[in-house]
C-alpha positions as CSV (number, residue, x, y, z in Angstrom):
1,M,-16.6,1.3,-20.0
2,A,-16.0,5.3,-21.4
3,I,-15.2,7.4,-18.3
4,T,-15.3,11.0,-19.1
5,H,-13.7,13.6,-18.2
6,N,-14.2,17.4,-16.7
7,P,-12.5,20.0,-16.8
8,T,-15.5,23.0,-15.2
9,D,-15.7,20.5,-12.4
10,Q,-12.4,18.7,-11.9
11,E,-14.0,15.6,-11.9
12,F,-13.6,11.9,-13.3
13,T,-16.8,9.9,-14.0
14,T,-18.5,6.7,-15.3
15,T,-21.8,5.8,-15.9
16,R,-22.8,2.7,-16.0
17,D,-26.7,0.4,-15.5
18,G,-27.9,4.1,-14.4
19,Y,-24.8,3.9,-11.5
20,Q,-22.2,6.5,-11.6
21,A,-19.1,7.6,-10.2
22,E,-16.6,9.3,-9.9
23,L,-13.0,10.6,-8.9
24,A,-13.5,14.1,-8.2
25,Y,-9.6,16.6,-7.9
26,A,-8.2,19.6,-6.9
27,R,-5.7,22.0,-8.9
28,P,-4.4,23.2,-5.2
29,A,-0.7,24.7,-7.7
30,D,0.6,25.2,-10.8
31,G,1.6,21.1,-12.0
32,V,0.2,19.9,-8.7
33,I,-2.8,17.9,-8.8
34,D,-5.0,16.5,-6.1
35,F,-7.3,13.4,-5.6
36,T,-9.5,14.4,-2.9
37,H,-12.5,12.2,-3.4
38,T,-14.1,9.1,-4.7
39,F,-17.9,7.5,-4.9
40,V,-18.8,5.3,-6.6
41,D,-22.6,4.5,-6.8
42,E,-22.9,0.9,-4.2
43,G,-24.4,-0.4,-7.4
44,L,-20.9,-0.7,-8.9
45,R,-18.8,-1.6,-6.1
46,G,-17.0,-4.3,-6.3
47,Q,-16.8,-3.9,-10.0
48,G,-13.5,-2.9,-10.6
49,V,-14.8,0.2,-11.5
50,A,-12.7,2.6,-8.8
51,E,-10.0,1.6,-9.9
52,E,-10.5,1.8,-14.1
53,L,-11.0,5.6,-12.6
54,A,-8.1,5.8,-10.9
55,R,-5.6,4.7,-14.0
56,A,-7.8,6.9,-16.2
57,A,-6.8,10.2,-14.0
58,L,-4.0,8.4,-13.3
59,E,-2.6,8.4,-16.9
60,Y,-4.2,12.2,-17.2
61,A,-1.7,13.1,-14.8
62,R,1.0,11.8,-16.1
63,Q,0.0,13.0,-20.5
64,E,0.1,16.2,-18.7
65,H,3.4,15.7,-16.5
66,L,1.3,16.5,-13.8
67,K,3.0,15.9,-10.1
68,V,0.7,13.5,-8.2
69,K,-1.4,14.2,-4.7
70,T,-3.8,12.0,-3.0
71,T,-6.1,13.1,-0.1
72,C,-8.0,11.0,-1.2
73,K,-7.9,7.9,1.0
74,F,-8.7,5.1,-1.6
75,M,-6.3,7.3,-3.8
76,A,-3.9,7.0,-1.3
77,G,-4.2,3.6,-0.9
78,F,-4.3,2.8,-4.8
79,V,-1.2,4.6,-5.7
80,K,0.8,2.5,-2.8
81,R,0.1,-0.5,-3.8
82,H,0.2,0.5,-7.8
83,R,3.8,2.5,-6.7
84,A,5.8,1.0,-8.9
85,E,3.6,1.8,-12.0
86,Y,2.7,5.6,-10.8
87,E,6.1,6.9,-8.4
88,D,7.5,8.7,-11.5
89,I,4.6,11.1,-11.4
90,L,3.7,11.1,-7.1
91,A,5.0,14.4,-5.7
């Protein structure tokens, strides 16, 4: 599944079978990214789409040497479940 990063709109998005999903973020300070909202169309739910968006976004944060905050409830839970994998980039 192709995930697109749109820095202007501050979001990661994907489309599959006409359904969309997005992970939005903010940049509240230099060197910090805050994942603020996740949305997955009902037609894509339960297929791991949100997890794929999360992994792509967290990889972007790592590549850009950003510290991660998770205002989004989904992202907070995802990072908590995979803490060992992402602990180095958490704010």
